[in-house]
C-alpha positions in Angstrom: -48.7 -73.8 -31.7 -46.2 -72.6 -29.0 -45.8 -75.1 -26.1 -46.4 -73.8 -22.6 -42.6 -74.1 -21.9 -41.6 -72.1 -24.9 -44.3 -69.5 -24.1 -42.9 -69.0 -20.6 -39.3 -68.7 -22.0 -40.6 -66.0 -24.5 -42.2 -64.1 -21.7 -39.0 -64.3 -19.6 -37.0 -63.0 -22.6 -39.3 -60.1 -23.1 -39.2 -59.3 -19.4 -35.4 -59.2 -19.4 -35.4 -56.9 -22.4 -37.9 -54.6 -20.7 -35.8 -54.5 -17.6 -32.7 -53.6 -19.5 -34.7 -50.8 -21.3 -35.9 -49.4 -17.9 -32.4 -49.7 -16.5 -31.0 -47.8 -19.5 -33.3 -44.8 -18.8 -31.8 -44.5 -15.3 -28.1 -44.6 -16.4 -27.4 -40.8 -16.7 -24.3 -39.7 -18.6 -21.8 -38.4 -16.0 -18.3 -37.0 -15.9 -16.0 -35.5 -13.3 -13.3 -33.0 -14.0 -10.3 -32.1 -11.8 -11.2 -29.4 -9.2 -9.9 -25.8 -9.6 -8.8 -24.1 -6.5 -8.8 -20.3 -6.4 -6.3 -18.9 -4.0 -6.6 -15.3 -2.9 -3.4 -13.7 -1.4 -3.4 -10.3 0.1 -1.1 -7.9 -1.7 1.9 -6.4 0.0 3.0 -2.8 0.2 6.2 -2.2 2.1 7.9 1.2 2.6 10.5 2.7 4.8 11.2 6.3 5.8 14.9 6.7 6.2 17.2 9.6 7.3 20.8 10.1 8.1 22.0 10.3 11.6 22.0 13.8 13.2 24.8 15.6 15.0 27.3 13.1 16.3 27.1 14.8 19.7 23.4 14.6 19.9 20.6 12.0 19.6 20.2 10.9 16.0 17.9 13.3 14.0 18.5 16.0 16.6 20.7 18.9 15.5 22.5 21.6 17.4 22.3 24.7 15.2 22.8 28.4 15.1 20.9 31.0 13.1 21.9 31.2 9.5 23.2 27.7 9.2 22.0 25.0 6.8 21.5 21.4 7.9 21.6 18.6 5.3 18.6 16.4 5.7 17.5 13.8 3.3 14.3 12.1 4.5 13.7 9.5 1.8 10.8 7.2 1.2 12.0 3.7 0.0 9.6 1.2 -1.6 10.8 -2.4 -1.2 10.7 -5.1 -3.8 7.5 -7.2 -3.8 5.3 -4.1 -3.3 2.0 -3.7 -5.2 1.2 -0.6 -7.1 0.4 2.0 -4.5 0.0 5.6 -3.5 2.8 7.0 -1.4 2.1 9.8 1.0 4.4 12.1 3.0 3.0 14.3 5.8 5.2 17.1 6.9 4.3 18.6 10.2 5.8 21.8 11.5 6.3 22.5 15.2 5.2 25.8 16.8 6.4 28.8 14.9 8.5 26.7 12.6 8.1 28.9 9.6 9.6 31.8 11.6 12.8 29.9 12.1 13.2 27.3 9.5 13.2 27.3 5.7 12.7 24.0 3.7 11.2 22.9 0.4 9.4 19.7 -0.5 10.5 18.4 -3.9 7.5 19.1 -6.0 9.1 17.4 -9.0 8.5 14.2 -7.1 5.6 15.0 -4.8 2.3 16.7 -5.4 0.3 18.5 -2.7 -2.8 16.5 -2.0 -4.9 19.7 -1.9 -5.7 22.9 0.0 -7.8 20.9 2.5 -4.8 18.7 3.3 -1.9 21.0 4.4 1.5 19.3 4.5 0.3 16.2 2.8 2.0 15.2 -0.5 1.6 12.1 -2.7 2.9 10.3 -5.7 2.0 7.1 -7.5 4.2 4.1 -7.4 4.1 1.2 -9.9 4.4 -2.4 -8.6 7.9 -3.7 -8.0 8.6 -7.4 -8.6 9.9 -9.5 -5.7 13.2 -9.8 -7.5 13.2 -6.1 -8.5 15.1 -3.1 -7.2 13.8 -0.8 -4.4 12.6 2.7 -5.4 13.7 5.7 -3.3 12.4 9.2 -3.4 13.8 12.2 -1.5 11.2 14.4 0.2 13.2 17.7 0.2 15.1 19.6 -2.4 18.6 20.9 -1.8 22.2 19.6 -1.6 22.7 15.9 -1.1 19.0 15.2 -1.4 17.6 17.9 0.9 18.4 20.7 3.2 16.8 22.7 6.0 18.0 26.2 6.6 17.8 27.9 10.0 16.9 31.5 9.5 18.9 34.3 11.1 16.0 35.6 13.2 16.5 37.8 16.3 13.7 36.0 18.1 15.6 32.7 18.1 17.6 32.2 21.2 19.6 29.5 22.9 17.5 26.5 24.0 14.7 27.1 21.5 13.5 23.8 20.1 11.9 23.6 16.7 10.6 20.4 15.2 10.0 19.2 11.7 8.3 15.8 11.4 8.0 13.6 8.4 5.6 10.6 8.3 5.4 8.3 5.3 2.4 6.2 4.3 1.4 3.8 1.5 -1.8 2.2 0.4 -2.3 0.0 -2.6 -3.8 1.7 -5.7 -6.5 -0.9 -6.4 -10.0 0.7 -6.2 -8.4 4.2 -6.0 -7.2 4.8 -9.5 -6.9 8.5 -10.2 -8.3 9.2 -6.7 -5.5 10.1 -4.3 -7.9 11.9 -1.9 -10.0 8.8 -1.7 -6.9 6.7 -1.1 -5.7 9.1 1.7 -9.2 9.1 3.3 -9.4 5.3 3.3 -5.9 5.0 4.7 -6.6 7.4 7.6 -9.9 5.6 8.3 -8.1 2.2 8.4 -5.3 3.6 10.6 -7.8 5.1 13.0 -9.8 1.9 13.2 -6.6 -0.2 13.9 -5.3 2.3 16.6 -8.7 3.3 18.1 -7.9 7.0 17.5 -8.9 9.7 15.1 -7.3 10.0 11.6 -4.6 12.4 10.6 
């Protein structure tokens, strides 16, 4: 027969085991791994439109000419190292009656006309250039020394007439616009208009 003291000890022992069992059901298996931080950095597209200086006696990129002369011009789009894959665009705008007085040709071996609804707008694709890579340069015009503009011998041209030929270069990253240069141009113009508060080109 178990004495009262031994019986109490047995009950206490059973109670401790039961408590450990209950405690065990509450000890979930856990682990903690090192955190992973995702960093999103905006890509970079950096271009420059460069030209030689004009007539030494005039303002740079202003030329004193006479009918029948040819002016060497080499507007060049340069893509700097560190640039993402992009679409490059050049918009060529003619001043009033320009075609009457001036003859020039965009280098279609490099540039492609965007389409009939986008007069004067040309594009080309550009692959990414590593930060330690070499800049890429593309002439806009064909002709000697990278490009030329010929002033036609037209009787209507007289002293003091001013004719302008304007080149504007643009770039936008290719992401989301693969094989869609018109979509890229439209998005570019929309973004430029939003940032300047004016209409697109």
